[in-house]
N, CA, C, O and CB atoms as a CASP TS submission, in Angstrom:
PFRMAT TS
TARGET T0000
AUTHOR 0000-0000-0000
METHOD Language model
MODEL 1
PARENT N/A
ATOM      1  N   MET     1       8.614  27.508  12.363  1.00  0.00           N
ATOM      2  CA  MET     1       9.257  27.226  13.708  1.00  0.00           C
ATOM      3  C   MET     1       9.263  25.908  13.371  1.00  0.00           C
ATOM      4  O   MET     1       8.567  25.338  14.211  1.00  0.00           O
ATOM      5  CB  MET     1       8.530  27.647  15.146  1.00  0.00           C
ATOM      6  N   PRO     2       9.873  24.775  12.227  1.00  0.00           N
ATOM      7  CA  PRO     2       9.984  23.463  12.701  1.00  0.00           C
ATOM      8  C   PRO     2      11.062  23.362  13.845  1.00  0.00           C
ATOM      9  O   PRO     2      10.463  23.058  14.877  1.00  0.00           O
ATOM     10  CB  PRO     2      10.312  22.549  11.533  1.00  0.00           C
ATOM     11  N   GLU     3      12.009  23.456  14.007  1.00  0.00           N
ATOM     12  CA  GLU     3      12.712  24.263  15.261  1.00  0.00           C
ATOM     13  C   GLU     3      11.813  23.032  16.442  1.00  0.00           C
ATOM     14  O   GLU     3      11.715  21.809  16.348  1.00  0.00           O
ATOM     15  CB  GLU     3      12.143  26.529  15.417  1.00  0.00           C
ATOM     16  N   LYS     4      11.430  23.712  17.193  1.00  0.00           N
ATOM     17  CA  LYS     4      10.589  23.841  18.061  1.00  0.00           C
ATOM     18  C   LYS     4       9.997  22.026  18.301  1.00  0.00           C
ATOM     19  O   LYS     4       9.634  21.435  19.318  1.00  0.00           O
ATOM     20  CB  LYS     4       9.496  25.078  17.490  1.00  0.00           C
ATOM     21  N   ALA     5      10.137  21.521  16.679  1.00  0.00           N
ATOM     22  CA  ALA     5       9.795  19.677  17.168  1.00  0.00           C
ATOM     23  C   ALA     5      10.914  19.234  17.145  1.00  0.00           C
ATOM     24  O   ALA     5      10.794  18.608  18.198  1.00  0.00           O
ATOM     25  CB  ALA     5       8.845  18.554  16.167  1.00  0.00           C
ATOM     26  N   ARG     6      11.893  19.027  16.845  1.00  0.00           N
ATOM     27  CA  ARG     6      12.643  18.664  16.817  1.00  0.00           C
ATOM     28  C   ARG     6      13.071  17.792  18.195  1.00  0.00           C
ATOM     29  O   ARG     6      13.689  16.740  18.032  1.00  0.00           O
ATOM     30  CB  ARG     6      13.141  19.538  16.347  1.00  0.00           C
ATOM     31  N   PRO     7      12.776  18.189  19.377  1.00  0.00           N
ATOM     32  CA  PRO     7      13.130  17.861  20.684  1.00  0.00           C
ATOM     33  C   PRO     7      12.374  16.768  20.669  1.00  0.00           C
ATOM     34  O   PRO     7      12.825  15.713  21.114  1.00  0.00           O
ATOM     35  CB  PRO     7      12.904  18.839  21.804  1.00  0.00           C
ATOM     36  N   TYR     8      10.860  16.872  20.055  1.00  0.00           N
ATOM     37  CA  TYR     8       9.933  15.708  20.231  1.00  0.00           C
ATOM     38  C   TYR     8       9.870  14.773  19.049  1.00  0.00           C
ATOM     39  O   TYR     8       9.137  13.794  18.905  1.00  0.00           O
ATOM     40  CB  TYR     8       8.542  16.197  20.507  1.00  0.00           C
ATOM     41  N   PHE     9      10.578  15.153  18.413  1.00  0.00           N
ATOM     42  CA  PHE     9      11.121  13.775  16.766  1.00  0.00           C
ATOM     43  C   PHE     9      12.549  13.245  17.062  1.00  0.00           C
ATOM     44  O   PHE     9      12.865  12.292  16.350  1.00  0.00           O
ATOM     45  CB  PHE     9      11.403  14.744  14.690  1.00  0.00           C
ATOM     46  N   GLN    10      13.330  13.590  17.814  1.00  0.00           N
ATOM     47  CA  GLN    10      14.757  12.864  18.906  1.00  0.00           C
ATOM     48  C   GLN    10      13.671  12.214  19.284  1.00  0.00           C
ATOM     49  O   GLN    10      13.216  11.319  18.571  1.00  0.00           O
ATOM     50  CB  GLN    10      15.902  13.808  20.321  1.00  0.00           C
ATOM     51  N   ARG    11      12.865  12.700  20.916  1.00  0.00           N
ATOM     52  CA  ARG    11      12.511  11.776  21.244  1.00  0.00           C
ATOM     53  C   ARG    11      11.760  10.097  21.087  1.00  0.00           C
ATOM     54  O   ARG    11      12.022   9.040  21.660  1.00  0.00           O
ATOM     55  CB  ARG    11      12.313  12.333  21.573  1.00  0.00           C
ATOM     56  N   LEU    12      10.674  10.486  19.971  1.00  0.00           N
ATOM     57  CA  LEU    12      10.124   9.220  19.263  1.00  0.00           C
ATOM     58  C   LEU    12      11.223   8.572  18.646  1.00  0.00           C
ATOM     59  O   LEU    12      11.014   7.401  18.960  1.00  0.00           O
ATOM     60  CB  LEU    12       9.029   9.502  18.177  1.00  0.00           C
ATOM     61  N   ARG    13      12.599   8.587  17.747  1.00  0.00           N
ATOM     62  CA  ARG    13      13.007   8.082  17.462  1.00  0.00           C
ATOM     63  C   ARG    13      13.745   7.154  18.371  1.00  0.00           C
ATOM     64  O   ARG    13      14.156   6.032  18.074  1.00  0.00           O
ATOM     65  CB  ARG    13      13.261   8.637  16.812  1.00  0.00           C
ATOM     66  N   GLU    14      13.870   7.826  19.623  1.00  0.00           N
ATOM     67  CA  GLU    14      14.390   6.918  20.998  1.00  0.00           C
ATOM     68  C   GLU    14      13.300   6.323  21.215  1.00  0.00           C
ATOM     69  O   GLU    14      13.579   5.180  20.856  1.00  0.00           O
ATOM     70  CB  GLU    14      14.913   7.664  22.418  1.00  0.00           C
ATOM     71  N   LEU    15      12.141   6.304  21.591  1.00  0.00           N
ATOM     72  CA  LEU    15      10.837   5.467  22.070  1.00  0.00           C
ATOM     73  C   LEU    15      11.431   4.415  20.855  1.00  0.00           C
ATOM     74  O   LEU    15      12.166   3.515  21.262  1.00  0.00           O
ATOM     75  CB  LEU    15       8.888   6.317  21.910  1.00  0.00           C
ATOM     76  N   LYS    16      11.179   4.473  19.524  1.00  0.00           N
ATOM     77  CA  LYS    16      11.285   3.472  18.719  1.00  0.00           C
ATOM     78  C   LYS    16      12.543   2.411  19.265  1.00  0.00           C
ATOM     79  O   LYS    16      12.675   1.290  19.756  1.00  0.00           O
ATOM     80  CB  LYS    16      11.481   4.100  17.299  1.00  0.00           C
ATOM     81  N   GLY    17      13.442   3.705  18.774  1.00  0.00           N
ATOM     82  CA  GLY    17      14.943   2.338  19.430  1.00  0.00           C
ATOM     83  C   GLY    17      14.799   1.801  20.557  1.00  0.00           C
ATOM     84  O   GLY    17      15.476   0.775  20.620  1.00  0.00           O
ATOM     85  N   GLN    18      14.161   2.039  21.598  1.00  0.00           N
ATOM     86  CA  GLN    18      13.291   1.534  22.978  1.00  0.00           C
ATOM     87  C   GLN    18      12.257   0.202  22.707  1.00  0.00           C
ATOM     88  O   GLN    18      12.153  -0.913  23.219  1.00  0.00           O
ATOM     89  CB  GLN    18      12.205   2.936  23.539  1.00  0.00           C
ATOM     90  N   CYS    19      11.695   0.788  21.840  1.00  0.00           N
ATOM     91  CA  CYS    19      10.806  -0.137  21.467  1.00  0.00           C
ATOM     92  C   CYS    19      11.309  -1.896  21.055  1.00  0.00           C
ATOM     93  O   CYS    19      11.105  -3.004  21.551  1.00  0.00           O
ATOM     94  CB  CYS    19      10.191   0.611  20.294  1.00  0.00           C
ATOM     95  N   GLU    20      12.208  -1.237  19.633  1.00  0.00           N
ATOM     96  CA  GLU    20      12.593  -2.413  18.969  1.00  0.00           C
ATOM     97  C   GLU    20      13.978  -3.071  19.725  1.00  0.00           C
ATOM     98  O   GLU    20      14.335  -4.079  19.115  1.00  0.00           O
ATOM     99  CB  GLU    20      12.835  -2.020  17.383  1.00  0.00           C
ATOM    100  N   LYS    21      14.600  -2.845  20.564  1.00  0.00           N
ATOM    101  CA  LYS    21      14.721  -3.123  21.827  1.00  0.00           C
ATOM    102  C   LYS    21      14.597  -4.518  22.753  1.00  0.00           C
ATOM    103  O   LYS    21      15.332  -5.489  22.929  1.00  0.00           O
ATOM    104  CB  LYS    21      13.981  -2.372  22.161  1.00  0.00           C
ATOM    105  N   ILE    22      12.732  -3.934  23.461  1.00  0.00           N
ATOM    106  CA  ILE    22      12.252  -4.287  23.894  1.00  0.00           C
ATOM    107  C   ILE    22      12.027  -5.555  23.393  1.00  0.00           C
ATOM    108  O   ILE    22      12.452  -6.477  24.089  1.00  0.00           O
ATOM    109  CB  ILE    22      11.679  -3.606  24.102  1.00  0.00           C
ATOM    110  N   LEU    23      11.263  -5.934  21.989  1.00  0.00           N
ATOM    111  CA  LEU    23      10.631  -6.174  21.116  1.00  0.00           C
ATOM    112  C   LEU    23      11.758  -7.783  20.594  1.00  0.00           C
ATOM    113  O   LEU    23      11.594  -9.002  20.560  1.00  0.00           O
ATOM    114  CB  LEU    23      10.408  -4.675  20.151  1.00  0.00           C
ATOM    115  N   GLY    24      13.045  -6.645  20.225  1.00  0.00           N
ATOM    116  CA  GLY    24      14.313  -7.989  19.565  1.00  0.00           C
ATOM    117  C   GLY    24      13.855  -8.033  18.265  1.00  0.00           C
ATOM    118  O   GLY    24      13.900  -9.047  17.569  1.00  0.00           O
ATOM    119  N   ALA    25      13.287  -6.650  17.812  1.00  0.00           N
ATOM    120  CA  ALA    25      13.139  -6.675  16.389  1.00  0.00           C
ATOM    121  C   ALA    25      12.619  -5.621  16.364  1.00  0.00           C
ATOM    122  O   ALA    25      11.995  -4.973  17.205  1.00  0.00           O
ATOM    123  CB  ALA    25      12.462  -7.688  15.692  1.00  0.00           C
ATOM    124  N   PRO    26      13.142  -5.306  14.446  1.00  0.00           N
ATOM    125  CA  PRO    26      13.272  -4.017  13.940  1.00  0.00           C
ATOM    126  C   PRO    26      11.352  -3.492  13.988  1.00  0.00           C
ATOM    127  O   PRO    26      10.241  -4.009  14.103  1.00  0.00           O
ATOM    128  CB  PRO    26      14.193  -4.131  12.144  1.00  0.00           C
ATOM    129  N   LEU    27      11.923  -2.306  13.831  1.00  0.00           N
ATOM    130  CA  LEU    27      10.316  -1.826  13.231  1.00  0.00           C
ATOM    131  C   LEU    27      11.017  -0.887  12.381  1.00  0.00           C
ATOM    132  O   LEU    27      11.789  -0.066  12.876  1.00  0.00           O
ATOM    133  CB  LEU    27       8.933  -1.019  14.425  1.00  0.00           C
ATOM    134  N   PRO    28      10.763  -0.962  10.910  1.00  0.00           N
ATOM    135  CA  PRO    28      11.138  -0.006   9.849  1.00  0.00           C
ATOM    136  C   PRO    28      11.153   0.802   9.853  1.00  0.00           C
ATOM    137  O   PRO    28      12.181   1.478   9.893  1.00  0.00           O
ATOM    138  CB  PRO    28      10.840   0.112   9.076  1.00  0.00           C
ATOM    139  N   HIS    29       9.010   1.592   9.780  1.00  0.00           N
ATOM    140  CA  HIS    29       8.626   2.561   9.775  1.00  0.00           C
ATOM    141  C   HIS    29       9.171   3.185  11.120  1.00  0.00           C
ATOM    142  O   HIS    29       9.507   2.562  12.127  1.00  0.00           O
ATOM    143  CB  HIS    29       7.351   2.475   9.493  1.00  0.00           C
ATOM    144  N   LEU    30       9.189   4.924  10.861  1.00  0.00           N
ATOM    145  CA  LEU    30       9.291   5.962  12.152  1.00  0.00           C
ATOM    146  C   LEU    30       8.349   7.017  11.308  1.00  0.00           C
ATOM    147  O   LEU    30       8.824   7.614  10.342  1.00  0.00           O
ATOM    148  CB  LEU    30      11.162   6.639  12.708  1.00  0.00           C
ATOM    149  N   SER    31       6.958   7.216  11.737  1.00  0.00           N
ATOM    150  CA  SER    31       6.103   8.286  10.737  1.00  0.00           C
ATOM    151  C   SER    31       5.848   9.274  11.903  1.00  0.00           C
ATOM    152  O   SER    31       5.409   8.970  13.013  1.00  0.00           O
ATOM    153  CB  SER    31       4.452   7.631   9.870  1.00  0.00           C
ATOM    154  N   MET    32       6.189  10.484  11.475  1.00  0.00           N
ATOM    155  CA  MET    32       6.439  11.640  12.213  1.00  0.00           C
ATOM    156  C   MET    32       6.113  13.069  11.321  1.00  0.00           C
ATOM    157  O   MET    32       6.276  12.659  10.172  1.00  0.00           O
ATOM    158  CB  MET    32       7.974  11.534  12.686  1.00  0.00           C
ATOM    159  N   GLY    33       5.845  14.117  11.240  1.00  0.00           N
ATOM    160  CA  GLY    33       6.628  15.182  10.799  1.00  0.00           C
ATOM    161  C   GLY    33       4.903  15.984   9.616  1.00  0.00           C
ATOM    162  O   GLY    33       4.109  15.217   9.072  1.00  0.00           O
ATOM    163  N   MET    34       4.830  16.875   9.565  1.00  0.00           N
ATOM    164  CA  MET    34       4.421  17.133   8.552  1.00  0.00           C
ATOM    165  C   MET    34       4.598  18.402   7.535  1.00  0.00           C
ATOM    166  O   MET    34       5.727  18.888   7.604  1.00  0.00           O
ATOM    167  CB  MET    34       3.497  16.939   8.855  1.00  0.00           C
ATOM    168  N   SER    35       3.791  18.987   6.682  1.00  0.00           N
ATOM    169  CA  SER    35       3.989  19.622   5.323  1.00  0.00           C
ATOM    170  C   SER    35       5.057  21.034   6.273  1.00  0.00           C
ATOM    171  O   SER    35       6.062  21.567   5.801  1.00  0.00           O
ATOM    172  CB  SER    35       2.052  20.175   4.270  1.00  0.00           C
ATOM    173  N   GLY    36       4.525  21.294   7.454  1.00  0.00           N
ATOM    174  CA  GLY    36       5.544  22.881   7.845  1.00  0.00           C
ATOM    175  C   GLY    36       7.128  22.196   9.148  1.00  0.00           C
ATOM    176  O   GLY    36       7.889  22.889   9.822  1.00  0.00           O
ATOM    177  N   ASP    37       7.058  20.456   9.006  1.00  0.00           N
ATOM    178  CA  ASP    37       7.872  20.032   9.824  1.00  0.00           C
ATOM    179  C   ASP    37       9.086  18.766   9.356  1.00  0.00           C
ATOM    180  O   ASP    37       9.860  18.115  10.058  1.00  0.00           O
ATOM    181  CB  ASP    37       6.960  19.675  10.842  1.00  0.00           C
ATOM    182  N   PHE    38       8.790  18.771   7.510  1.00  0.00           N
ATOM    183  CA  PHE    38       8.985  17.302   7.624  1.00  0.00           C
ATOM    184  C   PHE    38      10.762  17.663   7.554  1.00  0.00           C
ATOM    185  O   PHE    38      11.661  16.911   7.929  1.00  0.00           O
ATOM    186  CB  PHE    38       8.100  16.148   6.164  1.00  0.00           C
ATOM    187  N   GLU    39      10.861  18.608   7.143  1.00  0.00           N
ATOM    188  CA  GLU    39      12.364  18.026   6.773  1.00  0.00           C
ATOM    189  C   GLU    39      13.340  18.442   8.400  1.00  0.00           C
ATOM    190  O   GLU    39      14.549  18.417   8.626  1.00  0.00           O
ATOM    191  CB  GLU    39      13.153  19.105   4.987  1.00  0.00           C
ATOM    192  N   VAL    40      12.493  18.697   9.027  1.00  0.00           N
ATOM    193  CA  VAL    40      13.496  18.315  10.638  1.00  0.00           C
ATOM    194  C   VAL    40      13.187  17.446  10.752  1.00  0.00           C
ATOM    195  O   VAL    40      14.074  16.826  11.340  1.00  0.00           O
ATOM    196  CB  VAL    40      13.442  18.925  12.067  1.00  0.00           C
ATOM    197  N   ALA    41      11.809  16.417  10.425  1.00  0.00           N
ATOM    198  CA  ALA    41      11.233  15.021  10.591  1.00  0.00           C
ATOM    199  C   ALA    41      12.504  14.480   9.789  1.00  0.00           C
ATOM    200  O   ALA    41      13.427  14.147  10.532  1.00  0.00           O
ATOM    201  CB  ALA    41       9.515  14.668   9.904  1.00  0.00           C
ATOM    202  N   ILE    42      12.640  14.389   8.992  1.00  0.00           N
ATOM    203  CA  ILE    42      13.671  13.331   8.168  1.00  0.00           C
ATOM    204  C   ILE    42      14.996  13.460   8.351  1.00  0.00           C
ATOM    205  O   ILE    42      15.874  12.648   8.055  1.00  0.00           O
ATOM    206  CB  ILE    42      13.592  13.408   6.706  1.00  0.00           C
ATOM    207  N   GLU    43      15.125  14.748   8.963  1.00  0.00           N
ATOM    208  CA  GLU    43      17.030  14.828   9.691  1.00  0.00           C
ATOM    209  C   GLU    43      16.951  13.914  11.036  1.00  0.00           C
ATOM    210  O   GLU    43      17.838  13.109  11.316  1.00  0.00           O
ATOM    211  CB  GLU    43      17.706  16.893  10.388  1.00  0.00           C
ATOM    212  N   GLU    44      15.776  14.127  11.853  1.00  0.00           N
ATOM    213  CA  GLU    44      15.613  13.048  12.726  1.00  0.00           C
ATOM    214  C   GLU    44      15.104  11.333  12.825  1.00  0.00           C
ATOM    215  O   GLU    44      14.699  10.570  13.702  1.00  0.00           O
ATOM    216  CB  GLU    44      14.985  13.613  13.326  1.00  0.00           C
ATOM    217  N   GLY    45      15.298  11.300  11.882  1.00  0.00           N
ATOM    218  CA  GLY    45      15.035   9.513  11.095  1.00  0.00           C
ATOM    219  C   GLY    45      13.984   9.285  10.928  1.00  0.00           C
ATOM    220  O   GLY    45      13.683   8.106  11.115  1.00  0.00           O
ATOM    221  N   ALA    46      12.902  10.205  10.512  1.00  0.00           N
ATOM    222  CA  ALA    46      11.509  10.259  10.143  1.00  0.00           C
ATOM    223  C   ALA    46      11.628   9.130   8.487  1.00  0.00           C
ATOM    224  O   ALA    46      12.252   9.551   7.513  1.00  0.00           O
ATOM    225  CB  ALA    46      10.948  12.268   9.916  1.00  0.00           C
ATOM    226  N   THR    47      10.812   7.520   8.475  1.00  0.00           N
ATOM    227  CA  THR    47      10.366   7.154   7.331  1.00  0.00           C
ATOM    228  C   THR    47       9.729   7.559   6.459  1.00  0.00           C
ATOM    229  O   THR    47       9.879   7.396   5.248  1.00  0.00           O
ATOM    230  CB  THR    47      10.001   6.530   7.393  1.00  0.00           C
ATOM    231  N   MET    48       8.306   8.607   7.505  1.00  0.00           N
ATOM    232  CA  MET    48       6.870   8.242   6.299  1.00  0.00           C
ATOM    233  C   MET    48       7.049   9.939   7.388  1.00  0.00           C
ATOM    234  O   MET    48       7.322  10.104   8.577  1.00  0.00           O
ATOM    235  CB  MET    48       4.996   6.331   6.407  1.00  0.00           C
ATOM    236  N   VAL    49       6.714  10.999   6.170  1.00  0.00           N
ATOM    237  CA  VAL    49       5.912  12.196   6.419  1.00  0.00           C
ATOM    238  C   VAL    49       4.370  12.069   5.969  1.00  0.00           C
ATOM    239  O   VAL    49       3.940  11.038   5.453  1.00  0.00           O
ATOM    240  CB  VAL    49       6.587  13.380   5.669  1.00  0.00           C
ATOM    241  N   ARG    50       3.297  13.603   6.292  1.00  0.00           N
ATOM    242  CA  ARG    50       2.103  13.560   6.302  1.00  0.00           C
ATOM    243  C   ARG    50       2.445  15.414   5.570  1.00  0.00           C
ATOM    244  O   ARG    50       2.665  16.413   6.255  1.00  0.00           O
ATOM    245  CB  ARG    50       1.232  13.041   7.985  1.00  0.00           C
ATOM    246  N   LEU    51       2.364  15.324   3.690  1.00  0.00           N
ATOM    247  CA  LEU    51       2.641  16.480   2.786  1.00  0.00           C
ATOM    248  C   LEU    51       1.213  17.217   2.411  1.00  0.00           C
ATOM    249  O   LEU    51       1.279  17.882   1.377  1.00  0.00           O
ATOM    250  CB  LEU    51       3.433  15.925   1.393  1.00  0.00           C
ATOM    251  N   GLY    52       0.189  17.215   2.944  1.00  0.00           N
ATOM    252  CA  GLY    52      -1.037  17.112   2.015  1.00  0.00           C
ATOM    253  C   GLY    52      -0.329  18.409   1.497  1.00  0.00           C
ATOM    254  O   GLY    52       0.154  18.692   0.401  1.00  0.00           O
ATOM    255  N   THR    53      -0.493  19.433   3.252  1.00  0.00           N
ATOM    256  CA  THR    53      -0.742  20.594   2.635  1.00  0.00           C
ATOM    257  C   THR    53       0.194  21.454   1.578  1.00  0.00           C
ATOM    258  O   THR    53       0.037  22.546   1.032  1.00  0.00           O
ATOM    259  CB  THR    53      -0.983  21.278   3.614  1.00  0.00           C
ATOM    260  N   ALA    54       1.667  20.052   1.527  1.00  0.00           N
ATOM    261  CA  ALA    54       2.951  21.195   0.416  1.00  0.00           C
ATOM    262  C   ALA    54       2.023  20.955  -0.521  1.00  0.00           C
ATOM    263  O   ALA    54       1.781  21.889  -1.285  1.00  0.00           O
ATOM    264  CB  ALA    54       4.961  20.673  -0.146  1.00  0.00           C
ATOM    265  N   LEU    55       1.148  19.440  -0.736  1.00  0.00           N
ATOM    266  CA  LEU    55       1.117  18.938  -2.185  1.00  0.00           C
ATOM    267  C   LEU    55      -0.355  19.872  -2.438  1.00  0.00           C
ATOM    268  O   LEU    55      -0.470  20.356  -3.564  1.00  0.00           O
ATOM    269  CB  LEU    55       1.033  16.909  -2.424  1.00  0.00           C
ATOM    270  N   PHE    56      -0.938  20.010  -1.915  1.00  0.00           N
ATOM    271  CA  PHE    56      -1.916  20.133  -2.131  1.00  0.00           C
ATOM    272  C   PHE    56      -2.949  21.465  -1.945  1.00  0.00           C
ATOM    273  O   PHE    56      -4.060  21.748  -2.394  1.00  0.00           O
ATOM    274  CB  PHE    56      -2.094  19.247  -1.669  1.00  0.00           C
ATOM    275  N   GLY    57      -1.919  22.170  -0.981  1.00  0.00           N
ATOM    276  CA  GLY    57      -2.470  23.302  -0.920  1.00  0.00           C
ATOM    277  C   GLY    57      -2.648  23.647   0.570  1.00  0.00           C
ATOM    278  O   GLY    57      -2.045  23.046   1.460  1.00  0.00           O
ATOM    279  N   PRO    58      -3.752  24.929   0.844  1.00  0.00           N
ATOM    280  CA  PRO    58      -3.839  24.797   2.937  1.00  0.00           C
ATOM    281  C   PRO    58      -6.063  24.147   2.046  1.00  0.00           C
ATOM    282  O   PRO    58      -6.620  24.111   0.949  1.00  0.00           O
ATOM    283  CB  PRO    58      -3.549  27.832   4.747  1.00  0.00           C
ATOM    284  N   ARG    59      -6.405  23.803   3.584  1.00  0.00           N
ATOM    285  CA  ARG    59      -7.855  23.247   3.177  1.00  0.00           C
ATOM    286  C   ARG    59      -8.624  24.614   3.186  1.00  0.00           C
ATOM    287  O   ARG    59      -8.297  25.668   3.732  1.00  0.00           O
ATOM    288  CB  ARG    59      -8.584  22.001   4.345  1.00  0.00           C
ATOM    289  N   SER    60      -9.970  24.253   2.278  1.00  0.00           N
ATOM    290  CA  SER    60     -10.776  25.270   2.402  1.00  0.00           C
ATOM    291  C   SER    60     -11.381  25.260   3.600  1.00  0.00           C
ATOM    292  O   SER    60     -11.400  24.179   4.188  1.00  0.00           O
ATOM    293  CB  SER    60     -11.618  25.334   1.462  1.00  0.00           C
ATOM    294  N   LYS    61     -12.055  26.517   4.290  1.00  0.00           N
ATOM    295  CA  LYS    61     -13.225  25.857   5.805  1.00  0.00           C
ATOM    296  C   LYS    61     -14.214  26.025   4.497  1.00  0.00           C
ATOM    297  O   LYS    61     -14.474  26.647   3.466  1.00  0.00           O
ATOM    298  CB  LYS    61     -13.711  27.157   7.869  1.00  0.00           C
ATOM    299  N   ALA    62     -14.686  24.505   5.772  1.00  0.00           N
ATOM    300  CA  ALA    62     -16.224  23.261   5.494  1.00  0.00           C
ATOM    301  C   ALA    62     -17.058  24.665   6.146  1.00  0.00           C
ATOM    302  O   ALA    62     -16.826  25.379   7.122  1.00  0.00           O
ATOM    303  CB  ALA    62     -16.402  21.075   6.845  1.00  0.00           C
ATOM    304  N   LYS    63     -18.040  24.667   5.184  1.00  0.00           N
ATOM    305  CA  LYS    63     -19.258  25.556   5.546  1.00  0.00           C
ATOM    306  C   LYS    63     -19.703  24.633   6.554  1.00  0.00           C
ATOM    307  O   LYS    63     -19.217  23.512   6.400  1.00  0.00           O
ATOM    308  CB  LYS    63     -20.425  25.938   4.321  1.00  0.00           C
ATOM    309  N   PRO    64     -20.781  24.800   7.925  1.00  0.00           N
ATOM    310  CA  PRO    64     -20.713  24.683   8.735  1.00  0.00           C
ATOM    311  C   PRO    64     -22.545  23.409   8.051  1.00  0.00           C
ATOM    312  O   PRO    64     -23.258  23.694   7.088  1.00  0.00           O
ATOM    313  CB  PRO    64     -20.331  26.143   9.741  1.00  0.00           C
ATOM    314  N   ARG    65     -22.640  22.723   8.569  1.00  0.00           N
ATOM    315  CA  ARG    65     -24.265  21.595   7.970  1.00  0.00           C
ATOM    316  C   ARG    65     -24.896  21.653   9.202  1.00  0.00           C
ATOM    317  O   ARG    65     -24.447  21.455  10.330  1.00  0.00           O
ATOM    318  CB  ARG    65     -24.058  19.536   7.433  1.00  0.00           C
ATOM    319  N   ALA    66     -26.392  22.060   8.686  1.00  0.00           N
ATOM    320  CA  ALA    66     -27.283  21.695   9.512  1.00  0.00           C
ATOM    321  C   ALA    66     -27.633  20.277  10.185  1.00  0.00           C
ATOM    322  O   ALA    66     -27.661  19.347   9.379  1.00  0.00           O
ATOM    323  CB  ALA    66     -28.140  22.074   8.955  1.00  0.00           C
ATOM    324  N   LEU    67     -27.880  19.984  11.408  1.00  0.00           N
ATOM    325  CA  LEU    67     -27.721  18.085  12.131  1.00  0.00           C
ATOM    326  C   LEU    67     -29.006  17.652  10.245  1.00  0.00           C
ATOM    327  O   LEU    67     -29.441  18.280   9.279  1.00  0.00           O
ATOM    328  CB  LEU    67     -29.205  17.605  15.023  1.00  0.00           C
ATOM    329  N   GLY    68     -29.031  16.446  10.715  1.00  0.00           N
ATOM    330  CA  GLY    68     -29.616  15.716   9.276  1.00  0.00           C
ATOM    331  C   GLY    68     -28.858  15.804   7.835  1.00  0.00           C
ATOM    332  O   GLY    68     -29.225  15.101   6.893  1.00  0.00           O
ATOM    333  N   ASP    69     -27.980  16.544   7.757  1.00  0.00           N
ATOM    334  CA  ASP    69     -27.682  17.359   6.558  1.00  0.00           C
ATOM    335  C   ASP    69     -26.629  15.546   6.191  1.00  0.00           C
ATOM    336  O   ASP    69     -25.978  15.409   5.155  1.00  0.00           O
ATOM    337  CB  ASP    69     -26.641  19.474   6.892  1.00  0.00           C
TER
END
């Protein structure tokens, strides 16, 4: 379902452009996207993505800890 994120990535790219215009300076990075949608994020202008699950696999479920542990 990465395509569902595309409109949000597009809007973030637009907001970055607006901020650059207001500031009068470039913002070199646009961080968006994770393992499940990084291709779409890159297509929409991401310069930084989070790929933890793609690299290391899913997280194991943490065991609940008692208070004070």
